GUBAKE-744237 format. One record per residue (C-alpha): residue number from 0; residue in one letter; x, y, z. Coordinates in steps of 0.1 Angstrom, whole numbers, padded with zeros to 4 digits, always signed. Example, Ala and Ser with C-alpha at 12.3 -4.5 7.8 and 13.67 -1.06 7.14 Angstrom:
BEGIN
<site seq="0" type="a" xx="+0123" yy="-0045" zz="+0078"/>
<site seq="1" type="s" xx="+0137" yy="-0011" zz="+0071"/>
REM end
This chain:
BEGIN
<site seq="0" type="m" xx="+1723" yy="-0345" zz="-1397"/>
<site seq="1" type="g" xx="+1716" yy="-0382" zz="-1397"/>
<site seq="2" type="t" xx="+1681" yy="-0398" zz="-1399"/>
<site seq="3" type="h" xx="+1680" yy="-0404" zz="-1361"/>
<site seq="4" type="d" xx="+1687" yy="-0367" zz="-1354"/>
<site seq="5" type="r" xx="+1658" yy="-0356" zz="-1376"/>
<site seq="6" type="r" xx="+1633" yy="-0375" zz="-1356"/>
<site seq="7" type="r" xx="+1635" yy="-0350" zz="-1327"/>
<site seq="8" type="r" xx="+1637" yy="-0313" zz="-1324"/>
<site seq="9" type="v" xx="+1672" yy="-0299" zz="-1321"/>
<site seq="10" type="t" xx="+1678" yy="-0284" zz="-1287"/>
<site seq="11" type="i" xx="+1700" yy="-0257" zz="-1273"/>
<site seq="12" type="v" xx="+1721" yy="-0286" zz="-1258"/>
<site seq="13" type="d" xx="+1727" yy="-0299" zz="-1293"/>
<site seq="14" type="v" xx="+1739" yy="-0265" zz="-1305"/>
<site seq="15" type="a" xx="+1762" yy="-0261" zz="-1275"/>
<site seq="16" type="n" xx="+1777" yy="-0296" zz="-1280"/>
<site seq="17" type="h" xx="+1782" yy="-0290" zz="-1318"/>
<site seq="18" type="a" xx="+1798" yy="-0256" zz="-1312"/>
<site seq="19" type="q" xx="+1818" yy="-0269" zz="-1282"/>
<site seq="20" type="v" xx="+1806" yy="-0242" zz="-1259"/>
<site seq="21" type="s" xx="+1783" yy="-0240" zz="-1229"/>
<site seq="22" type="t" xx="+1745" yy="-0237" zz="-1231"/>
<site seq="23" type="t" xx="+1749" yy="-0204" zz="-1213"/>
<site seq="24" type="a" xx="+1771" yy="-0192" zz="-1242"/>
<site seq="25" type="v" xx="+1745" yy="-0202" zz="-1267"/>
<site seq="26" type="s" xx="+1718" yy="-0184" zz="-1247"/>
<site seq="27" type="k" xx="+1739" yy="-0152" zz="-1247"/>
<site seq="28" type="v" xx="+1743" yy="-0154" zz="-1285"/>
<site seq="29" type="l" xx="+1705" yy="-0160" zz="-1290"/>
<site seq="30" type="r" xx="+1697" yy="-0130" zz="-1268"/>
<site seq="31" type="n" xx="+1726" yy="-0109" zz="-1282"/>
<site seq="32" type="a" xx="+1737" yy="-0104" zz="-1246"/>
<site seq="33" type="y" xx="+1771" yy="-0093" zz="-1233"/>
<site seq="34" type="g" xx="+1799" yy="-0117" zz="-1226"/>
<site seq="35" type="a" xx="+1801" yy="-0136" zz="-1259"/>
<site seq="36" type="s" xx="+1832" yy="-0130" zz="-1280"/>
<site seq="37" type="p" xx="+1830" yy="-0125" zz="-1318"/>
<site seq="38" type="a" xx="+1846" yy="-0159" zz="-1323"/>
<site seq="39" type="m" xx="+1821" yy="-0176" zz="-1300"/>
<site seq="40" type="r" xx="+1792" yy="-0159" zz="-1317"/>
<site seq="41" type="d" xx="+1805" yy="-0171" zz="-1351"/>
<site seq="42" type="r" xx="+1808" yy="-0207" zz="-1338"/>
<site seq="43" type="v" xx="+1773" yy="-0207" zz="-1323"/>
<site seq="44" type="k" xx="+1757" yy="-0191" zz="-1353"/>
<site seq="45" type="a" xx="+1774" yy="-0217" zz="-1375"/>
<site seq="46" type="a" xx="+1761" yy="-0245" zz="-1353"/>
<site seq="47" type="i" xx="+1726" yy="-0231" zz="-1353"/>
<site seq="48" type="e" xx="+1726" yy="-0230" zz="-1391"/>
<site seq="49" type="e" xx="+1742" yy="-0264" zz="-1396"/>
<site seq="50" type="l" xx="+1717" yy="-0281" zz="-1372"/>
<site seq="51" type="g" xx="+1687" yy="-0261" zz="-1383"/>
<site seq="52" type="y" xx="+1680" yy="-0250" zz="-1347"/>
<site seq="53" type="r" xx="+1649" yy="-0228" zz="-1342"/>
<site seq="54" type="p" xx="+1638" yy="-0216" zz="-1307"/>
<site seq="55" type="q" xx="+1603" yy="-0228" zz="-1299"/>
<site seq="56" type="a" xx="+1576" yy="-0202" zz="-1304"/>
<site seq="57" type="a" xx="+1564" yy="-0209" zz="-1268"/>
<site seq="58" type="a" xx="+1599" yy="-0201" zz="-1255"/>
<site seq="59" type="r" xx="+1600" yy="-0169" zz="-1274"/>
<site seq="60" type="a" xx="+1566" yy="-0159" zz="-1261"/>
<site seq="61" type="m" xx="+1579" yy="-0165" zz="-1225"/>
<site seq="62" type="r" xx="+1605" yy="-0138" zz="-1229"/>
<site seq="63" type="g" xx="+1580" yy="-0112" zz="-1218"/>
<site seq="64" type="r" xx="+1579" yy="-0102" zz="-1181"/>
<site seq="65" type="t" xx="+1585" yy="-0129" zz="-1156"/>
<site seq="66" type="f" xx="+1577" yy="-0106" zz="-1126"/>
<site seq="67" type="t" xx="+1609" yy="-0116" zz="-1109"/>
<site seq="68" type="i" xx="+1638" yy="-0094" zz="-1098"/>
<site seq="69" type="g" xx="+1673" yy="-0107" zz="-1093"/>
<site seq="70" type="v" xx="+1692" yy="-0095" zz="-1062"/>
<site seq="71" type="l" xx="+1729" yy="-0100" zz="-1064"/>
<site seq="72" type="l" xx="+1746" yy="-0101" zz="-1029"/>
<site seq="73" type="p" xx="+1784" yy="-0104" zz="-1024"/>
<site seq="74" type="h" xx="+1777" yy="-0127" zz="-0995"/>
<site seq="75" type="i" xx="+1750" yy="-0133" zz="-0970"/>
<site seq="76" type="r" xx="+1769" yy="-0128" zz="-0937"/>
<site seq="77" type="n" xx="+1764" yy="-0090" zz="-0934"/>
<site seq="78" type="p" xx="+1732" yy="-0082" zz="-0916"/>
<site seq="79" type="f" xx="+1731" yy="-0048" zz="-0933"/>
<site seq="80" type="f" xx="+1721" yy="-0066" zz="-0965"/>
<site seq="81" type="a" xx="+1690" yy="-0078" zz="-0946"/>
<site seq="82" type="d" xx="+1679" yy="-0042" zz="-0941"/>
<site seq="83" type="i" xx="+1683" yy="-0035" zz="-0978"/>
<site seq="84" type="l" xx="+1662" yy="-0066" zz="-0986"/>
<site seq="85" type="d" xx="+1635" yy="-0055" zz="-0962"/>
<site seq="86" type="g" xx="+1632" yy="-0023" zz="-0981"/>
<site seq="87" type="v" xx="+1632" yy="-0041" zz="-1015"/>
<site seq="88" type="t" xx="+1604" yy="-0065" zz="-1004"/>
<site seq="89" type="e" xx="+1584" yy="-0037" zz="-0989"/>
<site seq="90" type="q" xx="+1585" yy="-0018" zz="-1022"/>
<site seq="91" type="f" xx="+1574" yy="-0049" zz="-1041"/>
<site seq="92" type="a" xx="+1546" yy="-0057" zz="-1015"/>
<site seq="93" type="d" xx="+1518" yy="-0042" zz="-1036"/>
<site seq="94" type="t" xx="+1531" yy="-0055" zz="-1069"/>
<site seq="95" type="d" xx="+1533" yy="-0088" zz="-1087"/>
<site seq="96" type="y" xx="+1571" yy="-0089" zz="-1084"/>
<site seq="97" type="q" xx="+1591" yy="-0113" zz="-1063"/>
<site seq="98" type="a" xx="+1629" yy="-0110" zz="-1055"/>
<site seq="99" type="i" xx="+1653" yy="-0139" zz="-1062"/>
<site seq="100" type="m" xx="+1685" yy="-0137" zz="-1043"/>
<site seq="101" type="i" xx="+1718" yy="-0150" zz="-1055"/>
<site seq="102" type="h" xx="+1753" yy="-0152" zz="-1039"/>
<site seq="103" type="g" xx="+1778" yy="-0133" zz="-1061"/>
<site seq="104" type="g" xx="+1809" yy="-0146" zz="-1044"/>
<site seq="105" type="s" xx="+1843" yy="-0130" zz="-1036"/>
<site seq="106" type="t" xx="+1858" yy="-0128" zz="-1071"/>
<site seq="107" type="p" xx="+1847" yy="-0111" zz="-1103"/>
<site seq="108" type="k" xx="+1846" yy="-0145" zz="-1121"/>
<site seq="109" type="a" xx="+1822" yy="-0160" zz="-1095"/>
<site seq="110" type="e" xx="+1801" yy="-0128" zz="-1097"/>
<site seq="111" type="a" xx="+1799" yy="-0130" zz="-1135"/>
<site seq="112" type="r" xx="+1785" yy="-0165" zz="-1133"/>
<site seq="113" type="a" xx="+1759" yy="-0153" zz="-1108"/>
<site seq="114" type="i" xx="+1749" yy="-0125" zz="-1131"/>
<site seq="115" type="d" xx="+1747" yy="-0149" zz="-1161"/>
<site seq="116" type="a" xx="+1724" yy="-0172" zz="-1140"/>
<site seq="117" type="l" xx="+1700" yy="-0143" zz="-1133"/>
<site seq="118" type="v" xx="+1700" yy="-0132" zz="-1170"/>
<site seq="119" type="d" xx="+1694" yy="-0168" zz="-1182"/>
<site seq="120" type="r" xx="+1665" yy="-0171" zz="-1159"/>
<site seq="121" type="q" xx="+1650" yy="-0141" zz="-1176"/>
<site seq="122" type="v" xx="+1645" yy="-0119" zz="-1145"/>
<site seq="123" type="d" xx="+1630" yy="-0085" zz="-1154"/>
<site seq="124" type="g" xx="+1657" yy="-0065" zz="-1136"/>
<site seq="125" type="i" xx="+1687" yy="-0069" zz="-1114"/>
<site seq="126" type="l" xx="+1697" yy="-0051" zz="-1081"/>
<site seq="127" type="m" xx="+1734" yy="-0055" zz="-1076"/>
<site seq="128" type="v" xx="+1747" yy="-0049" zz="-1041"/>
<site seq="129" type="a" xx="+1784" yy="-0037" zz="-1040"/>
<site seq="130" type="p" xx="+1793" yy="-0055" zz="-1072"/>
<site seq="131" type="l" xx="+1830" yy="-0063" zz="-1079"/>
<site seq="132" type="t" xx="+1829" yy="-0062" zz="-1117"/>
<site seq="133" type="s" xx="+1840" yy="-0032" zz="-1138"/>
<site seq="134" type="k" xx="+1818" yy="-0003" zz="-1149"/>
<site seq="135" type="t" xx="+1822" yy="-0015" zz="-1185"/>
<site seq="136" type="v" xx="+1807" yy="-0049" zz="-1176"/>
<site seq="137" type="l" xx="+1780" yy="-0033" zz="-1155"/>
<site seq="138" type="e" xx="+1770" yy="-0012" zz="-1185"/>
<site seq="139" type="e" xx="+1770" yy="-0042" zz="-1208"/>
<site seq="140" type="v" xx="+1745" yy="-0059" zz="-1185"/>
<site seq="141" type="a" xx="+1724" yy="-0028" zz="-1181"/>
<site seq="142" type="k" xx="+1721" yy="-0023" zz="-1218"/>
<site seq="143" type="d" xx="+1701" yy="-0055" zz="-1220"/>
<site seq="144" type="m" xx="+1686" yy="-0056" zz="-1185"/>
<site seq="145" type="p" xx="+1672" yy="-0029" zz="-1162"/>
<site seq="146" type="t" xx="+1698" yy="-0025" zz="-1135"/>
<site seq="147" type="v" xx="+1703" yy="-0007" zz="-1102"/>
<site seq="148" type="v" xx="+1737" yy="-0007" zz="-1084"/>
<site seq="149" type="f" xx="+1742" yy="-0003" zz="-1047"/>
<site seq="150" type="g" xx="+1772" yy="+0012" zz="-1031"/>
<site seq="151" type="r" xx="+1791" yy="+0025" zz="-1061"/>
<site seq="152" type="h" xx="+1794" yy="+0062" zz="-1066"/>
<site seq="153" type="e" xx="+1802" yy="+0062" zz="-1103"/>
<site seq="154" type="r" xx="+1780" yy="+0079" zz="-1129"/>
<site seq="155" type="s" xx="+1764" yy="+0059" zz="-1157"/>
<site seq="156" type="a" xx="+1739" yy="+0067" zz="-1184"/>
<site seq="157" type="v" xx="+1725" yy="+0032" zz="-1185"/>
<site seq="158" type="y" xx="+1720" yy="+0021" zz="-1149"/>
<site seq="159" type="d" xx="+1708" yy="+0038" zz="-1116"/>
<site seq="160" type="s" xx="+1729" yy="+0041" zz="-1085"/>
<site seq="161" type="v" xx="+1719" yy="+0040" zz="-1048"/>
<site seq="162" type="f" xx="+1746" yy="+0048" zz="-1023"/>
<site seq="163" type="d" xx="+1754" yy="+0063" zz="-0990"/>
<site seq="164" type="d" xx="+1772" yy="+0096" zz="-0987"/>
<site seq="165" type="d" xx="+1803" yy="+0077" zz="-0974"/>
<site seq="166" type="e" xx="+1824" yy="+0108" zz="-0972"/>
<site seq="167" type="a" xx="+1800" yy="+0125" zz="-0949"/>
<site seq="168" type="g" xx="+1795" yy="+0094" zz="-0928"/>
<site seq="169" type="a" xx="+1832" yy="+0088" zz="-0923"/>
<site seq="170" type="e" xx="+1837" yy="+0124" zz="-0914"/>
<site seq="171" type="l" xx="+1810" yy="+0121" zz="-0887"/>
<site seq="172" type="v" xx="+1829" yy="+0093" zz="-0870"/>
<site seq="173" type="v" xx="+1863" yy="+0108" zz="-0871"/>
<site seq="174" type="q" xx="+1851" yy="+0142" zz="-0860"/>
<site seq="175" type="h" xx="+1832" yy="+0126" zz="-0832"/>
<site seq="176" type="l" xx="+1864" yy="+0108" zz="-0819"/>
<site seq="177" type="i" xx="+1885" yy="+0139" zz="-0822"/>
<site seq="178" type="a" xx="+1859" yy="+0159" zz="-0804"/>
<site seq="179" type="l" xx="+1861" yy="+0134" zz="-0775"/>
<site seq="180" type="g" xx="+1898" yy="+0142" zz="-0773"/>
<site seq="181" type="h" xx="+1913" yy="+0113" zz="-0792"/>
<site seq="182" type="r" xx="+1944" yy="+0119" zz="-0812"/>
<site seq="183" type="r" xx="+1957" yy="+0083" zz="-0819"/>
<site seq="184" type="i" xx="+1927" yy="+0073" zz="-0840"/>
<site seq="185" type="a" xx="+1933" yy="+0042" zz="-0863"/>
<site seq="186" type="h" xx="+1912" yy="+0029" zz="-0892"/>
<site seq="187" type="i" xx="+1903" yy="-0006" zz="-0904"/>
<site seq="188" type="g" xx="+1897" yy="-0007" zz="-0941"/>
<site seq="189" type="q" xx="+1891" yy="-0032" zz="-0968"/>
<site seq="190" type="k" xx="+1914" yy="-0047" zz="-0995"/>
<site seq="191" type="d" xx="+1903" yy="-0037" zz="-1030"/>
<site seq="192" type="a" xx="+1890" yy="-0068" zz="-1047"/>
<site seq="193" type="s" xx="+1868" yy="-0047" zz="-1070"/>
<site seq="194" type="r" xx="+1874" yy="-0039" zz="-1107"/>
<site seq="195" type="g" xx="+1856" yy="-0006" zz="-1102"/>
<site seq="196" type="h" xx="+1874" yy="+0028" zz="-1102"/>
<site seq="197" type="p" xx="+1889" yy="+0031" zz="-1067"/>
<site seq="198" type="a" xx="+1876" yy="+0067" zz="-1062"/>
<site seq="199" type="d" xx="+1840" yy="+0054" zz="-1067"/>
<site seq="200" type="l" xx="+1842" yy="+0026" zz="-1041"/>
<site seq="201" type="l" xx="+1828" yy="+0030" zz="-1006"/>
<site seq="202" type="h" xx="+1857" yy="+0015" zz="-0987"/>
<site seq="203" type="t" xx="+1882" yy="+0038" zz="-1006"/>
<site seq="204" type="i" xx="+1860" yy="+0069" zz="-0998"/>
<site seq="205" type="r" xx="+1858" yy="+0060" zz="-0961"/>
<site seq="206" type="a" xx="+1895" yy="+0054" zz="-0958"/>
<site seq="207" type="e" xx="+1905" yy="+0086" zz="-0977"/>
<site seq="208" type="t" xx="+1880" yy="+0107" zz="-0957"/>
<site seq="209" type="y" xx="+1896" yy="+0093" zz="-0924"/>
<site seq="210" type="r" xx="+1930" yy="+0104" zz="-0937"/>
<site seq="211" type="r" xx="+1917" yy="+0138" zz="-0948"/>
<site seq="212" type="v" xx="+1900" yy="+0147" zz="-0915"/>
<site seq="213" type="m" xx="+1931" yy="+0136" zz="-0895"/>
<site seq="214" type="r" xx="+1953" yy="+0158" zz="-0916"/>
<site seq="215" type="e" xx="+1929" yy="+0188" zz="-0913"/>
<site seq="216" type="h" xx="+1933" yy="+0185" zz="-0875"/>
<site seq="217" type="g" xx="+1971" yy="+0183" zz="-0876"/>
<site seq="218" type="l" xx="+1971" yy="+0146" zz="-0869"/>
<site seq="219" type="d" xx="+1991" yy="+0135" zz="-0899"/>
<site seq="220" type="e" xx="+2016" yy="+0115" zz="-0878"/>
<site seq="221" type="e" xx="+1988" yy="+0097" zz="-0860"/>
<site seq="222" type="i" xx="+1973" yy="+0082" zz="-0891"/>
<site seq="223" type="a" xx="+1973" yy="+0044" zz="-0889"/>
<site seq="224" type="v" xx="+1954" yy="+0021" zz="-0913"/>
<site seq="225" type="s" xx="+1951" yy="-0017" zz="-0913"/>
<site seq="226" type="t" xx="+1937" yy="-0029" zz="-0946"/>
<site seq="227" type="t" xx="+1920" yy="-0062" zz="-0941"/>
<site seq="228" type="s" xx="+1883" yy="-0068" zz="-0949"/>
<site seq="229" type="y" xx="+1849" yy="-0057" zz="-0937"/>
<site seq="230" type="t" xx="+1843" yy="-0090" zz="-0918"/>
<site seq="231" type="e" xx="+1847" yy="-0101" zz="-0882"/>
<site seq="232" type="d" xx="+1879" yy="-0119" zz="-0891"/>
<site seq="233" type="g" xx="+1892" yy="-0089" zz="-0909"/>
<site seq="234" type="g" xx="+1884" yy="-0066" zz="-0881"/>
<site seq="235" type="y" xx="+1899" yy="-0089" zz="-0855"/>
<site seq="236" type="a" xx="+1932" yy="-0092" zz="-0875"/>
<site seq="237" type="g" xx="+1932" yy="-0054" zz="-0882"/>
<site seq="238" type="a" xx="+1927" yy="-0045" zz="-0846"/>
<site seq="239" type="r" xx="+1954" yy="-0069" zz="-0834"/>
<site seq="240" type="e" xx="+1979" yy="-0054" zz="-0858"/>
<site seq="241" type="l" xx="+1969" yy="-0018" zz="-0848"/>
<site seq="242" type="l" xx="+1971" yy="-0026" zz="-0811"/>
<site seq="243" type="s" xx="+2006" yy="-0040" zz="-0815"/>
<site seq="244" type="r" xx="+2019" yy="-0006" zz="-0825"/>
<site seq="245" type="s" xx="+2036" yy="+0016" zz="-0800"/>
<site seq="246" type="p" xx="+2020" yy="+0038" zz="-0789"/>
<site seq="247" type="r" xx="+1988" yy="+0020" zz="-0794"/>
<site seq="248" type="p" xx="+1957" yy="+0038" zz="-0807"/>
<site seq="249" type="t" xx="+1931" yy="+0051" zz="-0782"/>
<site seq="250" type="a" xx="+1903" yy="+0048" zz="-0808"/>
<site seq="251" type="i" xx="+1896" yy="+0025" zz="-0838"/>
<site seq="252" type="f" xx="+1872" yy="+0034" zz="-0866"/>
<site seq="253" type="a" xx="+1862" yy="+0003" zz="-0885"/>
<site seq="254" type="g" xx="+1847" yy="+0008" zz="-0919"/>
<site seq="255" type="a" xx="+1819" yy="-0017" zz="-0912"/>
<site seq="256" type="d" xx="+1801" yy="-0029" zz="-0882"/>
<site seq="257" type="l" xx="+1812" yy="-0065" zz="-0888"/>
<site seq="258" type="a" xx="+1848" yy="-0054" zz="-0887"/>
<site seq="259" type="a" xx="+1841" yy="-0034" zz="-0856"/>
<site seq="260" type="f" xx="+1828" yy="-0066" zz="-0839"/>
<site seq="261" type="g" xx="+1861" yy="-0083" zz="-0847"/>
<site seq="262" type="a" xx="+1879" yy="-0053" zz="-0833"/>
<site seq="263" type="l" xx="+1859" yy="-0055" zz="-0801"/>
<site seq="264" type="a" xx="+1870" yy="-0091" zz="-0797"/>
<site seq="265" type="a" xx="+1906" yy="-0082" zz="-0803"/>
<site seq="266" type="v" xx="+1905" yy="-0054" zz="-0777"/>
<site seq="267" type="h" xx="+1890" yy="-0076" zz="-0751"/>
<site seq="268" type="e" xx="+1915" yy="-0105" zz="-0759"/>
<site seq="269" type="a" xx="+1943" yy="-0080" zz="-0753"/>
<site seq="270" type="g" xx="+1931" yy="-0074" zz="-0718"/>
<site seq="271" type="l" xx="+1919" yy="-0039" zz="-0726"/>
<site seq="272" type="s" xx="+1885" yy="-0023" zz="-0720"/>
<site seq="273" type="v" xx="+1860" yy="-0006" zz="-0743"/>
<site seq="274" type="p" xx="+1858" yy="+0024" zz="-0742"/>
<site seq="275" type="g" xx="+1881" yy="+0028" zz="-0711"/>
<site seq="276" type="d" xx="+1913" yy="+0019" zz="-0730"/>
<site seq="277" type="v" xx="+1901" yy="+0019" zz="-0766"/>
<site seq="278" type="s" xx="+1870" yy="+0034" zz="-0782"/>
<site seq="279" type="v" xx="+1856" yy="+0015" zz="-0811"/>
<site seq="280" type="a" xx="+1832" yy="+0028" zz="-0838"/>
<site seq="281" type="g" xx="+1817" yy="+0011" zz="-0868"/>
<site seq="282" type="y" xx="+1796" yy="+0018" zz="-0899"/>
<site seq="283" type="d" xx="+1761" yy="+0005" zz="-0910"/>
<site seq="284" type="n" xx="+1743" yy="+0006" zz="-0877"/>
<site seq="285" type="i" xx="+1730" yy="-0029" zz="-0880"/>
<site seq="286" type="r" xx="+1704" yy="-0039" zz="-0854"/>
<site seq="287" type="i" xx="+1727" yy="-0059" zz="-0832"/>
<site seq="288" type="t" xx="+1748" yy="-0027" zz="-0825"/>
<site seq="289" type="a" xx="+1720" yy="-0014" zz="-0803"/>
<site seq="290" type="l" xx="+1720" yy="-0044" zz="-0780"/>
<site seq="291" type="p" xx="+1729" yy="-0033" zz="-0744"/>
<site seq="292" type="n" xx="+1759" yy="-0057" zz="-0743"/>
<site seq="293" type="v" xx="+1772" yy="-0044" zz="-0776"/>
<site seq="294" type="s" xx="+1762" yy="-0007" zz="-0776"/>
<site seq="295" type="l" xx="+1784" yy="+0002" zz="-0806"/>
<site seq="296" type="t" xx="+1787" yy="+0037" zz="-0819"/>
<site seq="297" type="s" xx="+1780" yy="+0035" zz="-0856"/>
<site seq="298" type="v" xx="+1770" yy="+0054" zz="-0888"/>
<site seq="299" type="d" xx="+1734" yy="+0048" zz="-0899"/>
<site seq="300" type="q" xx="+1728" yy="+0048" zz="-0936"/>
<site seq="301" type="d" xx="+1692" yy="+0035" zz="-0935"/>
<site seq="302" type="g" xx="+1694" yy="+0003" zz="-0955"/>
<site seq="303" type="s" xx="+1656" yy="+0001" zz="-0956"/>
<site seq="304" type="v" xx="+1653" yy="+0034" zz="-0974"/>
<site seq="305" type="m" xx="+1681" yy="+0024" zz="-0998"/>
<site seq="306" type="g" xx="+1662" yy="-0009" zz="-1006"/>
<site seq="307" type="r" xx="+1629" yy="+0008" zz="-1011"/>
<site seq="308" type="t" xx="+1644" yy="+0034" zz="-1034"/>
<site seq="309" type="a" xx="+1663" yy="+0008" zz="-1054"/>
<site seq="310" type="g" xx="+1631" yy="-0012" zz="-1058"/>
<site seq="311" type="r" xx="+1612" yy="+0019" zz="-1070"/>
<site seq="312" type="l" xx="+1639" yy="+0029" zz="-1094"/>
<site seq="313" type="l" xx="+1641" yy="-0006" zz="-1109"/>
<site seq="314" type="l" xx="+1603" yy="-0007" zz="-1114"/>
<site seq="315" type="e" xx="+1605" yy="+0026" zz="-1132"/>
<site seq="316" type="r" xx="+1632" yy="+0013" zz="-1155"/>
<site seq="317" type="i" xx="+1612" yy="-0018" zz="-1162"/>
<site seq="318" type="g" xx="+1583" yy="+0005" zz="-1170"/>
<site seq="319" type="g" xx="+1603" yy="+0023" zz="-1196"/>
<site seq="320" type="r" xx="+1624" yy="+0051" zz="-1180"/>
<site seq="321" type="t" xx="+1658" yy="+0054" zz="-1197"/>
<site seq="322" type="s" xx="+1672" yy="+0085" zz="-1179"/>
<site seq="323" type="s" xx="+1698" yy="+0077" zz="-1152"/>
<site seq="324" type="v" xx="+1692" yy="+0084" zz="-1115"/>
<site seq="325" type="r" xx="+1717" yy="+0086" zz="-1087"/>
<site seq="326" type="f" xx="+1702" yy="+0085" zz="-1051"/>
<site seq="327" type="s" xx="+1724" yy="+0093" zz="-1021"/>
<site seq="328" type="v" xx="+1714" yy="+0087" zz="-0985"/>
<site seq="329" type="a" xx="+1724" yy="+0112" zz="-0959"/>
<site seq="330" type="p" xx="+1740" yy="+0093" zz="-0930"/>
<site seq="331" type="t" xx="+1737" yy="+0101" zz="-0893"/>
<site seq="332" type="l" xx="+1759" yy="+0092" zz="-0863"/>
<site seq="333" type="v" xx="+1745" yy="+0070" zz="-0836"/>
<site seq="334" type="e" xx="+1766" yy="+0075" zz="-0805"/>
<site seq="335" type="r" xx="+1766" yy="+0046" zz="-0780"/>
<site seq="336" type="r" xx="+1788" yy="+0034" zz="-0751"/>
<site seq="337" type="s" xx="+1816" yy="+0020" zz="-0772"/>
<site seq="338" type="t" xx="+1831" yy="+0055" zz="-0776"/>
<site seq="339" type="a" xx="+1841" yy="+0079" zz="-0749"/>
<site seq="340" type="a" xx="+1869" yy="+0104" zz="-0741"/>
<site seq="341" type="p" xx="+1903" yy="+0088" zz="-0736"/>
<site seq="342" type="y" xx="+1912" yy="+0084" zz="-0700"/>
<site seq="343" type="d" xx="+1936" yy="+0113" zz="-0698"/>
<site seq="344" type="c" xx="+1912" yy="+0136" zz="-0716"/>
<site seq="345" type="a" xx="+1879" yy="+0126" zz="-0700"/>
<site seq="346" type="q" xx="+1875" yy="+0159" zz="-0682"/>
<site seq="347" type="d" xx="+1884" yy="+0180" zz="-0712"/>
<site seq="348" type="a" xx="+1864" yy="+0165" zz="-0741"/>
<site seq="349" type="v" xx="+1848" yy="+0191" zz="-0764"/>
<site seq="350" type="p" xx="+1811" yy="+0188" zz="-0774"/>
<site seq="351" type="v" xx="+1804" yy="+0167" zz="-0804"/>
<site seq="352" type="e" xx="+1793" yy="+0189" zz="-0833"/>
<site seq="353" type="s" xx="+1781" yy="+0162" zz="-0856"/>
<site seq="354" type="q" xx="+1745" yy="+0150" zz="-0856"/>
<site seq="355" type="v" xx="+1740" yy="+0123" zz="-0830"/>
<site seq="356" type="n" xx="+1709" yy="+0101" zz="-0824"/>
<site seq="357" type="e" xx="+1703" yy="+0080" zz="-0794"/>
<site seq="358" type="r" xx="+1689" yy="+0045" zz="-0801"/>
REM end
């Protein structure tokens, strides 16, 4: 180093510039965190040695608890996430912990940047809601950071999982529609953008359960799936595609309430009525579904309970628990006015056998 460089303390920025990497990469190497390749580690370590960089003692001391929890959301448009957050904040209410929310984005790359941002801010733990990244990466994060994952059914020894019994929930909906007398029941699913194992993903489980129940009732030839997204736009596009088929479905099961809202719009735009011409059911039972002008039949998976449980599990991990926990919520069907017997079967509908709540 030159004389000018010796007059000031070498910073992490100097190391990053010398190694020609980002400051995030240097931070990963310093913390021995995931995501740094062997070649990158060698370059950073060489730069640290050449520049004589030493982390400040105060900074090292600050690596204790920060009493912050990172909450990774795929997006902020789904009101069901608000129910989860309500449960999380309720669980933290009598503690010193605060939740910090971050938008993970729609791609694994964007999500990885968001995870890095939380790790670099030295949160004490991370709650990941429906993450896109692979189990391998999740476990790399969880080895260095207490982690709880929402919505993934996979088993892991290093992070906890909180999820809905999606098979039971989807079965409740399809059985309900069949019991009403529907045969032409269609489903709106979600394209797989995740790097998780398909069999462990909630949208895959819901779609496969729909197919299974239809087959069990001899309705193989009536199976109709439009794979779009769990959004209003996705539900609208999916319903338009399904309604264009001949014969059109008499009922649509959307894998999420947001998609069901899009389906309702498409049905009305087509000049059809709900439930007179087409019954529509969703999943999540977000609060707006209970409004009188919406009255959407939906599956309740109690996001508040999921949030409280995830918060509790994360605090236990921060406190030292290392054993893995998987918590599954038992869903219930909430029947409302968006589903009814098809017109030609209205007088012959059989009783609904699934558990139904009126809200």
